[in-house]
Residue frames as a rotation matrix with the C-alpha (Angstrom) as fourth column:
MET 1
-0.597 -0.001 -0.802 38.80
-0.783 0.217 0.582 52.35
0.174 0.976 -0.130 35.34
GLN 2
0.423 0.865 0.269 36.04
-0.889 0.453 -0.061 49.93
-0.174 -0.213 0.961 34.87
ARG 3
-0.738 -0.653 -0.168 37.05
-0.669 0.741 0.057 46.25
0.088 0.155 -0.984 35.32
LYS 4
0.441 0.878 0.184 35.02
-0.883 0.462 -0.088 43.05
-0.162 -0.124 0.979 34.84
ILE 5
-0.370 -0.464 0.805 35.48
-0.388 0.865 0.320 39.32
-0.844 -0.193 -0.500 34.82
ILE 6
0.333 0.485 -0.809 35.26
-0.941 0.120 -0.315 37.59
-0.056 0.866 0.496 31.47
THR 7
0.481 -0.174 0.859 35.56
-0.060 0.971 0.230 34.01
-0.874 -0.162 0.457 30.34
THR 8
-0.219 -0.683 -0.697 38.27
-0.851 -0.215 0.478 33.18
-0.476 0.698 -0.534 27.80
ALA 9
0.188 0.386 -0.903 38.09
-0.900 0.435 -0.002 30.61
0.393 0.813 0.429 25.04
ASP 10
-0.556 -0.423 -0.716 39.56
-0.162 0.900 -0.405 27.72
0.815 -0.109 -0.569 27.13
GLY 11
0.323 0.808 -0.492 37.00
0.468 0.316 0.825 28.28
0.822 -0.497 -0.276 29.90
SER 12
-0.186 -0.459 -0.869 39.26
0.980 -0.149 -0.131 30.03
-0.069 -0.876 0.478 32.34
LYS 13
0.810 0.586 0.024 38.43
0.583 -0.809 0.071 33.55
0.061 -0.043 -0.997 33.44
THR 14
-0.461 -0.887 0.026 40.42
0.861 -0.455 -0.226 36.77
0.212 -0.081 0.974 33.43
ILE 15
0.091 0.407 -0.909 39.99
0.561 -0.775 -0.290 40.41
-0.823 -0.483 -0.299 34.29
GLN 16
-0.118 -0.106 0.987 39.22
0.934 -0.350 0.074 42.95
0.338 0.931 0.140 31.53
ILE 17
-0.477 -0.068 -0.876 39.86
0.393 -0.908 -0.143 46.65
-0.786 -0.412 0.460 31.78
GLU 18
0.311 0.770 0.557 37.06
0.841 0.050 -0.539 48.03
-0.443 0.636 -0.632 29.70
ASP 19
0.737 0.005 -0.676 38.44
-0.115 -0.984 -0.133 51.48
-0.666 0.176 -0.725 29.16
TRP 20
-0.200 -0.903 -0.381 41.51
-0.753 -0.107 0.649 50.07
-0.626 0.417 -0.659 27.53
ASN 21
0.812 0.443 -0.380 39.91
-0.576 0.709 -0.407 46.94
0.089 0.549 0.831 25.97
GLU 22
-0.209 -0.941 -0.266 42.85
-0.673 0.336 -0.659 45.14
0.709 0.041 -0.704 27.63
GLN 23
0.826 0.516 -0.227 42.87
-0.258 0.705 0.661 41.85
0.501 -0.488 0.715 29.54
TYR 24
0.383 -0.707 0.594 45.15
-0.787 0.087 0.611 40.38
-0.484 -0.702 -0.523 32.20
HIS 25
-0.447 -0.454 0.771 45.32
0.042 0.850 0.525 37.16
-0.893 0.267 -0.361 30.01
SER 26
-0.968 -0.025 -0.250 44.62
-0.250 0.005 0.968 36.19
-0.023 1.000 -0.011 26.46
VAL 27
-0.069 0.997 0.018 40.90
-0.887 -0.052 -0.460 36.09
-0.458 -0.048 0.888 25.47
HIS 28
0.239 0.100 -0.966 41.87
-0.760 0.638 -0.122 33.02
0.604 0.763 0.228 23.48
GLY 29
0.682 0.081 -0.726 42.62
0.288 0.884 0.369 31.09
0.672 -0.461 0.580 26.67
ALA 30
0.652 -0.427 0.627 44.11
-0.696 -0.664 0.273 32.44
0.300 -0.614 -0.730 29.88
ILE 31
0.584 -0.433 0.687 45.52
-0.353 0.627 0.695 29.08
-0.731 -0.648 0.213 31.07
GLN 32
0.749 -0.304 0.588 46.65
0.637 0.572 -0.516 28.05
-0.179 0.762 0.623 27.65
GLU 33
0.682 -0.528 0.506 48.58
-0.045 -0.721 -0.692 31.25
0.730 0.449 -0.515 27.15
ALA 34
0.567 -0.495 0.659 50.26
-0.823 -0.298 0.484 31.10
-0.043 -0.816 -0.576 30.57
ASN 35
0.649 -0.357 0.672 51.30
0.075 0.909 0.410 27.47
-0.757 -0.215 0.617 30.10
HIS 36
0.776 -0.257 0.576 52.64
0.629 0.244 -0.738 28.18
0.049 0.935 0.351 26.67
VAL 37
0.610 -0.493 0.621 54.51
-0.086 -0.820 -0.566 31.39
0.788 0.292 -0.542 27.18
TYR 38
0.351 -0.466 0.812 55.72
-0.861 -0.501 0.085 31.16
0.367 -0.730 -0.577 30.74
ILE 39
0.618 -0.053 0.785 55.78
-0.440 0.804 0.400 27.47
-0.652 -0.592 0.474 31.72
LYS 40
0.827 -0.211 0.521 56.84
0.478 0.750 -0.456 25.80
-0.295 0.627 0.721 28.48
HIS 41
0.586 -0.551 0.594 59.04
0.532 -0.291 -0.795 28.50
0.611 0.782 0.123 27.07
GLY 42
0.366 -0.425 0.828 60.29
-0.636 -0.763 -0.110 29.95
0.679 -0.487 -0.550 30.27
LEU 43
0.367 -0.185 0.912 60.49
-0.874 0.267 0.406 27.69
-0.318 -0.946 -0.063 33.27
LEU 44
0.779 -0.041 0.625 60.76
0.102 0.993 -0.062 24.32
-0.618 0.112 0.778 31.49
PHE 45
0.835 -0.517 0.190 63.09
0.141 -0.134 -0.981 25.72
0.532 0.846 -0.039 28.86
PHE 46
0.271 -0.789 0.551 65.50
-0.824 -0.486 -0.292 26.95
0.498 -0.374 -0.782 31.50
SER 47
0.327 -0.205 0.922 65.40
-0.731 0.564 0.384 23.84
-0.599 -0.800 0.035 33.67
TRP 48
0.690 -0.041 0.722 65.85
0.254 0.949 -0.189 21.36
-0.677 0.314 0.665 30.78
GLU 49
0.762 -0.414 0.498 67.83
0.544 -0.007 -0.839 23.24
0.351 0.910 0.220 28.09
ILE 50
0.423 -0.657 0.624 69.95
-0.540 -0.736 -0.409 25.78
0.728 -0.164 -0.666 30.19
LEU 51
0.209 -0.325 0.922 70.41
-0.949 0.160 0.271 23.83
-0.236 -0.932 -0.275 33.45
ALA 52
-0.007 -0.052 -0.999 69.92
-0.526 0.850 -0.040 20.35
0.851 0.525 -0.033 32.17
GLN 53
-0.859 -0.231 -0.457 69.29
0.272 0.550 -0.790 19.60
0.434 -0.802 -0.410 35.83
PRO 54
-0.209 0.903 0.374 65.57
-0.024 -0.387 0.922 19.88
0.978 0.184 0.103 36.45
THR 55
0.488 0.367 -0.792 65.86
0.762 0.264 0.591 19.25
0.426 -0.892 -0.151 40.24
SER 56
-0.638 -0.770 -0.019 67.94
0.700 -0.569 -0.432 22.38
0.322 -0.289 0.902 40.72
GLU 57
-0.014 0.548 -0.836 66.64
0.680 -0.608 -0.410 25.51
-0.733 -0.574 -0.364 42.69
ILE 58
-0.465 -0.048 0.884 65.24
0.790 -0.473 0.390 28.09
0.400 0.880 0.257 40.27
SER 59
-0.498 0.226 -0.837 64.49
0.450 -0.758 -0.472 31.71
-0.741 -0.612 0.276 40.99
VAL 60
-0.348 0.525 0.776 61.64
0.895 -0.060 0.442 33.30
0.279 0.849 -0.449 39.10
LEU 61
-0.760 0.142 -0.634 60.61
0.117 -0.930 -0.349 36.94
-0.639 -0.340 0.690 38.80
GLU 62
-0.235 0.727 0.646 57.21
0.972 0.167 0.165 37.73
0.012 0.666 -0.746 37.48
ILE 63
-0.979 -0.100 -0.180 56.54
0.080 -0.990 0.116 41.18
-0.190 0.099 0.977 36.06
GLY 64
-0.473 0.881 -0.007 52.90
-0.771 -0.410 0.488 41.66
0.427 0.236 0.873 36.72
PHE 65
-0.983 -0.032 0.180 51.69
-0.129 0.819 -0.559 39.23
-0.129 -0.573 -0.809 39.41
GLY 66
-0.589 0.765 -0.259 48.07
-0.637 -0.243 0.731 40.12
0.497 0.596 0.631 38.58
THR 67
0.397 0.915 -0.067 45.71
-0.751 0.366 0.550 37.33
0.528 -0.168 0.833 39.15
GLY 68
0.008 -0.481 0.877 48.35
-0.829 0.487 0.275 34.85
-0.559 -0.729 -0.395 40.40
LEU 69
0.895 0.440 -0.067 47.73
-0.395 0.716 -0.576 32.47
-0.206 0.542 0.815 37.53
ASN 70
0.421 -0.815 -0.399 51.40
-0.398 0.229 -0.888 32.22
0.815 0.533 -0.228 36.43
ALA 71
-0.412 -0.595 0.690 52.51
-0.875 0.045 -0.483 31.69
0.256 -0.803 -0.539 39.99
LEU 72
0.318 0.583 0.748 49.90
-0.711 0.668 -0.218 28.93
-0.627 -0.462 0.627 40.55
LEU 73
0.957 0.041 -0.286 50.95
-0.240 0.660 -0.711 27.08
0.160 0.750 0.642 37.36
THR 74
0.082 -0.996 -0.044 54.56
-0.591 -0.013 -0.807 27.37
0.803 0.092 -0.589 38.39
GLN 75
-0.326 -0.128 0.937 53.90
-0.919 0.273 -0.283 25.86
-0.220 -0.953 -0.207 41.80
LEU 76
0.713 0.609 0.346 51.97
-0.491 0.787 -0.374 23.01
-0.500 0.096 0.861 40.25
LYS 77
0.771 -0.494 -0.402 54.78
-0.214 0.395 -0.894 22.28
0.600 0.775 0.199 37.83
ALA 78
-0.177 -0.866 0.468 57.30
-0.833 -0.122 -0.540 22.46
0.525 -0.485 -0.700 40.67
GLU 79
0.068 0.348 0.935 55.36
-0.809 0.568 -0.152 19.83
-0.584 -0.746 0.320 42.60
GLU 80
0.929 0.367 -0.038 54.98
-0.305 0.708 -0.637 17.65
-0.207 0.603 0.770 39.50
LEU 81
0.703 -0.695 -0.153 58.74
0.006 0.222 -0.975 17.83
0.711 0.684 0.160 38.54
ASN 82
0.661 -0.441 -0.607 60.32
0.733 0.209 0.647 18.14
-0.159 -0.873 0.461 41.93
LEU 83
-0.051 -0.557 0.829 61.59
0.502 -0.732 -0.461 21.62
0.863 0.392 0.317 41.17
SER 84
0.004 0.059 -0.998 62.51
0.943 -0.332 -0.016 23.96
-0.332 -0.941 -0.057 43.94
ILE 85
-0.065 0.101 0.993 61.20
0.732 -0.672 0.116 27.40
0.678 0.734 -0.030 43.09
ASN 86
-0.415 0.025 -0.910 61.77
0.658 -0.683 -0.319 30.79
-0.629 -0.730 0.267 44.77
TYR 87
-0.155 0.528 0.835 59.11
0.900 -0.273 0.340 33.05
0.407 0.804 -0.433 43.15
VAL 88
-0.634 -0.049 -0.772 58.96
0.393 -0.880 -0.267 36.82
-0.666 -0.473 0.577 43.32
GLY 89
-0.078 0.714 0.696 55.83
0.978 -0.081 0.193 38.50
0.194 0.696 -0.691 41.93
VAL 90
-0.859 -0.271 -0.433 55.90
0.350 -0.930 -0.113 42.28
-0.372 -0.249 0.894 41.39
GLU 91
-0.164 0.905 0.392 52.57
0.881 -0.045 0.472 44.14
0.445 0.423 -0.790 41.26
ALA 92
-0.942 -0.217 0.256 51.84
0.110 -0.920 -0.375 47.79
0.317 -0.326 0.891 41.74
PHE 93
-0.415 0.887 0.204 47.98
-0.904 -0.427 0.013 47.39
0.098 -0.179 0.979 41.85
PRO 94
-0.979 0.005 0.202 46.83
-0.046 0.968 -0.247 44.13
-0.197 -0.252 -0.948 43.46
ILE 95
-0.477 0.863 -0.166 43.43
-0.018 0.179 0.984 42.70
0.879 0.472 -0.070 42.41
SER 96
-0.318 0.474 0.821 40.53
-0.906 -0.407 -0.116 42.92
0.279 -0.781 0.559 44.83
SER 97
-0.817 0.064 0.572 39.09
-0.272 0.833 -0.482 40.12
-0.508 -0.550 -0.663 46.98
GLU 98
0.243 0.968 -0.068 35.84
-0.383 0.031 -0.923 40.42
-0.892 0.250 0.378 44.93
GLU 99
0.382 -0.197 -0.903 37.75
-0.914 0.060 -0.400 39.86
0.133 0.979 -0.157 41.67
LEU 100
-0.693 -0.718 0.069 39.67
-0.717 0.675 -0.174 36.97
0.078 -0.170 -0.982 43.16
ALA 101
-0.442 0.605 0.662 36.50
-0.293 0.601 -0.744 35.22
-0.848 -0.523 -0.089 44.28
GLN 102
0.602 0.734 -0.316 35.26
-0.517 0.057 -0.854 35.18
-0.609 0.677 0.414 40.60
LEU 103
-0.055 -0.687 -0.724 38.29
-0.994 0.109 -0.028 33.56
0.098 0.718 -0.689 39.14
ASN 104
0.789 0.565 0.243 37.98
-0.585 0.811 0.013 29.82
-0.189 -0.152 0.970 38.35
TYR 105
0.038 -0.874 -0.484 41.54
-0.853 0.224 -0.472 28.66
0.521 0.431 -0.737 38.06
ALA 106
-0.586 -0.299 0.753 41.31
-0.729 0.601 -0.329 26.15
-0.354 -0.742 -0.570 40.87
SER 107
0.260 0.766 0.589 38.40
-0.271 0.643 -0.716 24.35
-0.927 0.027 0.375 39.44
GLU 108
0.831 0.000 -0.557 39.78
-0.555 0.071 -0.829 24.42
0.039 0.997 0.059 35.88
LEU 109
-0.102 -0.955 -0.279 43.13
-0.773 0.253 -0.582 23.04
0.626 0.156 -0.764 37.10
HIS 110
0.551 0.470 -0.690 41.48
-0.028 0.836 0.548 20.59
0.834 -0.282 0.474 39.52
VAL 111
-0.634 -0.722 -0.277 43.17
0.337 0.064 -0.939 21.76
0.696 -0.689 0.203 42.66
ALA 112
-0.299 0.524 -0.798 41.81
0.947 0.060 -0.316 22.69
-0.118 -0.850 -0.514 46.04
SER 113
0.462 0.658 0.595 39.49
0.759 -0.641 0.119 25.72
0.460 0.397 -0.794 45.96
ASP 114
0.948 -0.100 -0.302 41.61
0.101 -0.807 0.582 27.78
-0.302 -0.582 -0.755 48.35
THR 115
0.328 -0.906 0.269 44.88
0.889 0.392 0.235 27.22
-0.319 0.162 0.934 46.48
LEU 116
-0.101 -0.318 0.943 44.93
0.722 -0.675 -0.150 30.53
0.685 0.665 0.298 44.70
SER 117
0.751 0.471 0.463 43.50
0.042 -0.734 0.678 32.49
0.659 -0.490 -0.571 47.60
LYS 118
0.715 -0.566 -0.410 46.51
0.602 0.200 0.773 31.42
-0.355 -0.800 0.484 49.72
PHE 119
-0.254 -0.831 0.495 48.78
0.948 -0.316 -0.044 33.31
0.193 0.458 0.868 47.38
HIS 120
-0.092 0.238 0.967 46.68
0.256 -0.933 0.254 36.48
0.962 0.271 0.025 47.61
SER 121
0.880 0.475 -0.020 46.25
0.122 -0.183 0.976 36.29
0.460 -0.861 -0.219 51.39
CYS 122
0.250 -0.876 -0.412 50.04
0.966 0.254 0.046 36.29
0.065 -0.409 0.910 51.96
SER 123
0.654 -0.048 -0.755 51.51
0.281 -0.911 0.301 39.44
-0.702 -0.409 -0.582 53.26
TRP 124
0.892 -0.355 0.281 53.46
0.159 -0.335 -0.929 41.66
0.424 0.872 -0.243 50.90
GLU 125
0.381 -0.854 0.355 57.22
-0.686 -0.518 -0.510 42.19
0.620 -0.049 -0.783 51.10
GLU 126
-0.020 -0.392 0.920 57.78
-0.872 0.456 0.175 38.84
-0.488 -0.799 -0.351 52.97
GLU 127
-0.575 -0.239 -0.782 58.77
-0.634 0.735 0.242 35.35
0.517 0.635 -0.574 51.93
HIS 128
0.171 0.715 0.678 56.25
-0.896 0.400 -0.195 32.61
-0.411 -0.574 0.709 52.44
GLN 129
-0.904 -0.423 0.065 56.76
-0.386 0.872 0.300 28.90
-0.183 0.246 -0.952 52.23
ILE 130
-0.039 0.962 -0.272 53.71
-0.999 -0.037 0.014 27.88
0.003 0.272 0.962 50.26
SER 131
0.971 0.229 -0.072 54.84
-0.227 0.973 0.025 24.27
0.075 -0.008 0.997 49.94
GLU 132
0.528 -0.829 0.182 58.01
0.283 0.374 0.883 22.23
-0.800 -0.415 0.432 50.32
ARG 133
-0.119 -0.610 0.783 58.93
0.949 0.163 0.271 23.10
-0.294 0.775 0.559 46.73
PHE 134
-0.042 0.238 0.970 57.62
0.709 -0.677 0.197 26.62
0.704 0.696 -0.140 46.37
THR 135
-0.282 -0.022 -0.959 58.33
0.768 -0.604 -0.213 29.93
-0.575 -0.797 0.187 48.25
LEU 136
0.195 0.468 0.862 56.50
0.833 -0.543 0.106 33.15
0.517 0.698 -0.496 47.29
ASN 137
-0.444 -0.334 -0.831 57.53
0.674 -0.736 -0.065 36.74
-0.590 -0.589 0.552 47.88
LYS 138
0.332 0.615 0.715 55.10
0.917 -0.387 -0.094 39.43
0.219 0.687 -0.693 46.57
GLN 139
-0.620 -0.570 -0.539 56.48
0.651 -0.757 0.052 42.91
-0.438 -0.319 0.841 46.09
GLN 140
0.581 0.807 0.107 54.04
0.773 -0.507 -0.382 45.80
-0.254 0.304 -0.918 45.70
GLN 141
-0.087 -0.627 -0.774 56.08
0.099 -0.779 0.620 48.25
-0.991 -0.022 0.130 43.60
PHE 142
0.770 0.262 -0.582 56.51
-0.488 -0.347 -0.801 49.77
-0.412 0.901 -0.140 40.19
PHE 143
0.835 -0.454 0.311 58.61
0.543 0.770 -0.335 47.83
-0.087 0.449 0.889 37.74
LYS 144
0.524 -0.675 0.520 61.01
0.037 -0.592 -0.805 50.78
0.851 0.441 -0.285 37.32
ASP 145
0.445 -0.298 0.845 61.86
-0.854 -0.427 0.299 50.54
0.271 -0.854 -0.444 41.03
ILE 146
0.986 -0.163 -0.043 63.20
0.169 0.966 0.198 46.94
0.010 -0.202 0.979 40.86
SER 147
0.544 -0.834 0.092 66.78
-0.839 -0.540 0.064 47.02
-0.004 -0.113 -0.994 42.06
ALA 148
0.753 -0.237 0.613 67.80
-0.028 0.920 0.390 43.27
-0.657 -0.311 0.687 41.93
GLU 149
0.281 -0.689 -0.668 71.09
-0.960 -0.193 -0.205 42.33
0.012 0.699 -0.715 40.36
ASN 150
-0.461 -0.566 -0.684 72.10
-0.633 0.750 -0.194 38.92
0.622 0.343 -0.703 39.08
LYS 151
-0.581 0.283 0.763 69.35
-0.701 0.301 -0.646 37.32
-0.413 -0.911 0.024 41.19
PHE 152
0.271 0.920 0.283 66.92
-0.586 0.391 -0.710 35.58
-0.764 0.026 0.645 38.86
ASP 153
-0.664 -0.492 0.563 67.08
0.124 0.670 0.732 32.62
-0.737 0.555 -0.384 36.51
VAL 154
-0.527 0.604 0.598 63.74
0.834 0.231 0.501 33.23
0.164 0.763 -0.625 34.80
ILE 155
-0.778 0.441 -0.447 61.60
-0.194 -0.846 -0.496 36.42
-0.597 -0.299 0.744 34.21
TYR 156
-0.247 0.800 0.547 58.04
0.960 0.278 0.026 36.16
-0.131 0.532 -0.837 33.17
PHE 157
-0.925 -0.020 -0.380 57.44
0.015 -1.000 0.016 39.56
-0.380 0.009 0.925 31.59
ASP 158
-0.478 0.859 0.182 53.67
0.864 0.423 0.272 39.77
0.157 0.288 -0.945 31.68
ALA 159
-0.766 0.158 -0.623 52.99
0.118 -0.918 -0.378 43.57
-0.632 -0.364 0.684 31.75
PHE 160
0.459 0.889 -0.001 49.99
0.306 -0.158 -0.939 45.07
-0.834 0.430 -0.344 30.07
GLY 161
0.345 -0.278 0.897 50.53
0.924 0.268 -0.272 45.58
-0.164 0.923 0.349 26.36
ALA 162
-0.685 -0.709 -0.169 52.61
0.631 -0.693 0.350 48.32
-0.365 0.134 0.921 24.82
ARG 163
-0.373 0.642 0.670 49.42
0.608 -0.377 0.699 49.68
0.701 0.668 -0.250 23.12
VAL 164
0.652 0.749 0.119 48.09
0.321 -0.414 0.852 50.84
0.687 -0.517 -0.511 26.50
GLN 165
0.894 -0.436 -0.101 51.21
-0.054 -0.327 0.943 51.12
-0.444 -0.838 -0.316 28.67
PRO 166
0.782 -0.620 0.065 54.19
0.118 0.045 -0.992 51.90
0.612 0.783 0.108 26.37
GLU 167
0.350 -0.683 0.641 56.20
-0.818 -0.557 -0.147 53.03
0.457 -0.472 -0.754 29.33
LEU 168
0.562 -0.125 0.818 56.50
-0.505 0.732 0.458 49.38
-0.656 -0.670 0.348 30.57
TRP 169
0.769 -0.205 0.606 58.24
0.520 0.752 -0.405 48.35
-0.372 0.627 0.685 27.28
THR 170
0.907 -0.422 0.005 61.06
-0.383 -0.827 -0.411 50.81
0.178 0.371 -0.912 27.10
GLU 171
0.211 -0.907 -0.364 64.87
0.075 0.386 -0.919 50.31
0.975 0.166 0.149 27.03
ASP 172
-0.357 -0.387 0.850 65.09
-0.769 -0.395 -0.503 51.58
0.531 -0.833 -0.156 30.59
ILE 173
0.453 0.621 0.640 62.79
-0.867 0.475 0.154 48.79
-0.208 -0.624 0.753 31.80
PHE 174
0.956 -0.113 -0.272 64.48
-0.002 0.922 -0.387 46.05
0.295 0.370 0.881 29.88
LYS 175
-0.062 -0.973 0.224 67.88
-0.346 -0.189 -0.919 47.31
0.936 -0.134 -0.325 31.26
ILE 176
-0.125 0.100 0.987 66.45
-0.992 0.016 -0.128 46.64
-0.029 -0.995 0.098 34.72
MET 177
0.882 0.461 0.095 65.41
-0.448 0.884 -0.133 43.13
-0.146 0.075 0.987 33.49
HIS 178
0.553 -0.755 -0.352 68.87
0.018 0.434 -0.901 42.42
0.833 0.492 0.254 32.09
ARG 179
-0.321 -0.667 0.673 70.50
-0.697 -0.315 -0.644 43.56
0.641 -0.676 -0.364 35.37
ALA 180
0.153 0.482 0.863 68.16
-0.963 0.270 0.020 41.33
-0.223 -0.834 0.505 37.45
LEU 181
0.953 0.209 -0.217 68.82
-0.266 0.923 -0.279 38.17
0.142 0.324 0.935 35.48
LYS 182
0.337 -0.834 0.436 71.75
-0.184 0.396 0.900 35.87
-0.923 -0.384 -0.020 36.19
GLN 183
-0.506 -0.578 -0.641 74.07
-0.799 0.033 0.600 34.85
-0.326 0.816 -0.478 33.34
ASN 184
-0.945 0.168 -0.282 72.18
-0.036 0.801 0.597 32.51
0.326 0.574 -0.751 31.02
GLY 185
-0.546 0.834 -0.078 68.91
0.175 0.023 -0.984 33.61
-0.819 -0.551 -0.159 32.61
VAL 186
-0.719 0.454 0.526 65.76
0.662 0.216 0.718 33.61
0.213 0.864 -0.456 30.45
LEU 187
-0.624 0.647 -0.437 63.15
-0.299 -0.715 -0.632 36.28
-0.722 -0.264 0.640 29.89
THR 188
-0.805 0.434 0.405 59.96
0.588 0.486 0.647 35.21
0.084 0.759 -0.646 28.18
THR 189
-0.589 0.647 -0.483 56.99
-0.209 -0.700 -0.683 37.32
-0.780 -0.301 0.548 27.13
TYR 190
0.101 0.750 0.654 53.86
0.630 0.461 -0.625 37.07
-0.770 0.475 -0.426 25.04
ALA 191
0.630 0.124 -0.767 54.92
-0.269 -0.891 -0.365 40.15
-0.729 0.436 -0.528 23.08
ALA 192
0.118 -0.630 0.768 56.63
0.835 0.481 0.266 39.96
-0.537 0.610 0.583 19.65
ILE 193
0.960 0.280 -0.005 56.56
0.227 -0.790 -0.569 43.58
-0.164 0.545 -0.822 18.42
GLY 194
0.532 -0.790 0.305 59.63
0.567 0.065 -0.821 44.71
0.629 0.610 0.483 16.54
HIS 195
0.335 -0.513 0.790 60.78
-0.444 -0.826 -0.348 47.48
0.831 -0.234 -0.505 18.81
VAL 196
0.728 -0.059 0.683 60.87
-0.633 0.326 0.702 45.17
-0.264 -0.944 0.200 21.87
ARG 197
0.869 -0.424 0.257 62.83
0.470 0.869 -0.156 42.57
-0.157 0.256 0.954 19.89
ARG 198
0.417 -0.723 0.551 65.35
0.347 -0.433 -0.832 45.22
0.840 0.538 0.070 18.72
THR 199
0.476 -0.207 0.855 65.65
-0.747 -0.608 0.269 46.68
0.464 -0.767 -0.444 22.24
LEU 200
0.858 -0.146 0.493 66.45
-0.251 0.718 0.649 43.26
-0.449 -0.680 0.580 23.76
ILE 201
0.684 -0.676 0.275 69.06
0.695 0.489 -0.527 42.55
0.222 0.551 0.804 21.07
ALA 202
0.397 -0.546 0.738 70.69
-0.052 -0.816 -0.576 45.96
0.916 0.190 -0.352 21.63
LEU 203
0.574 -0.110 0.811 71.00
-0.804 -0.263 0.534 45.23
0.155 -0.959 -0.239 25.34
GLY 204
-0.483 -0.875 -0.038 72.90
-0.867 0.484 -0.115 41.96
0.119 -0.023 -0.993 24.63
PHE 205
0.073 0.522 0.850 70.16
-0.500 0.757 -0.421 39.42
-0.863 -0.394 0.316 24.82
GLU 206
-0.982 -0.160 -0.097 70.06
-0.171 0.558 0.812 36.45
-0.076 0.814 -0.576 22.49
VAL 207
-0.360 0.931 -0.064 66.56
-0.624 -0.291 -0.725 36.72
-0.693 -0.220 0.686 21.22
GLU 208
-0.947 0.177 0.267 64.32
0.296 0.802 0.519 34.02
-0.122 0.571 -0.812 19.69
ARG 209
-0.396 0.903 -0.165 60.89
-0.912 -0.407 -0.040 34.62
-0.103 0.135 0.986 18.05
LEU 210
-0.967 0.066 0.245 58.82
0.030 0.988 -0.150 31.55
-0.252 -0.138 -0.958 18.79
GLU 211
-0.496 0.868 -0.028 55.33
0.288 0.194 0.938 30.35
0.819 0.457 -0.346 17.87
GLY 212
-0.694 0.242 0.678 52.80
-0.630 -0.659 -0.410 32.11
0.347 -0.712 0.610 20.04
PRO 213
-0.797 0.525 0.298 49.94
0.107 0.609 -0.786 30.74
-0.594 -0.595 -0.541 22.15
PRO 214
-0.265 0.765 0.587 46.51
0.958 0.275 0.074 30.22
-0.105 0.582 -0.806 20.61
GLY 215
0.731 0.683 0.015 45.36
0.665 -0.706 -0.244 33.38
-0.156 0.189 -0.970 18.87
LYS 216
0.690 -0.591 -0.418 48.86
-0.435 -0.800 0.413 34.86
-0.579 -0.102 -0.809 18.59
ARG 217
0.907 -0.290 -0.307 51.39
-0.157 0.442 -0.883 34.23
0.392 0.849 0.355 15.90
HIS 218
0.018 -0.972 -0.233 54.62
0.348 0.225 -0.910 34.87
0.937 -0.065 0.342 17.78
MET 219
0.998 0.042 -0.051 56.11
0.062 -0.341 0.938 35.52
0.022 -0.939 -0.343 21.13
LEU 220
0.359 -0.924 0.131 59.71
-0.467 -0.299 -0.832 36.35
0.808 0.238 -0.539 22.31
ARG 221
0.926 -0.266 -0.269 62.24
0.371 0.495 0.786 34.59
-0.076 -0.828 0.556 24.46
ALA 222
0.600 -0.727 0.334 65.49
-0.398 -0.634 -0.664 36.28
0.694 0.265 -0.669 25.40
ILE 223
0.723 -0.488 -0.489 68.63
0.673 0.658 0.338 34.74
0.157 -0.573 0.804 26.95
LYS 224
0.853 -0.513 0.094 71.24
-0.519 -0.816 0.256 36.81
-0.055 -0.267 -0.962 28.86
ARG 225
0.788 -0.608 -0.097 74.48
0.529 0.748 -0.400 35.51
0.316 0.264 0.911 27.49
C-alpha cells in the first residue's frame, strides 16, 4: 500500500496510507490528538483520579506503536511529573527508517533531535531503560496474540479505524484488552462509534463518552471495575 508523510493542522507530521485514506494520527493535529486522548484522558486521568498518587509506577500498553508519538509524549510527561512508566508498545508492522526521518515531533516538542529515533532503534521483545523514569518494551505481534493478564494500568487503544480494519474493533479484541488491564485500569481511544461503546459496556467496562480532540466530537474512556 502506498504511504506518504503529510503535515497535520497543528504542524506535526503523520503517515497517510493513501489506499485507505487513513492516517496514523488525526489530520486536525497529530500532537494535539495524542495529548488529548492518551495523555490527558488516559495517563493523567489514571494517575490523578484513580491512583491519586502521581508518583506511583504506572504500566502502559499501547495498541499500535506506530510512529512512537504516544510513547514520546508519555516519556516527556513522566519526566515532567516524576512518574515512573513501564511502557509496552505493540506493533505488527513497524515504520521504516525513511518514514521516521521525515517525522518532526522532536522539533515540534523542542526536544533533542535523536529522542524519537532512540525509541525506534531499540531492539524488539526486550526492555530498555530509556531514562530514569521510562522503560520501553516494543512487541512486534498482532493484537489478537496479546496474552497479558492483569498487567497494565492504562491502555492506549490507537488502532487504525474500524472503517478500514473492523477486525481490530471486535468483542474478541476487547476481551483481550479487558484481561490485560488491572482492576480499575483505564482504556482510552479516539473512537466513539456505537458498537465499540456497547461492546465495552457488555464486557463490564464503565464507559464514558468524552469531548474529542480537535476535529472530532467525541472519544471513549473505559474503566475496568
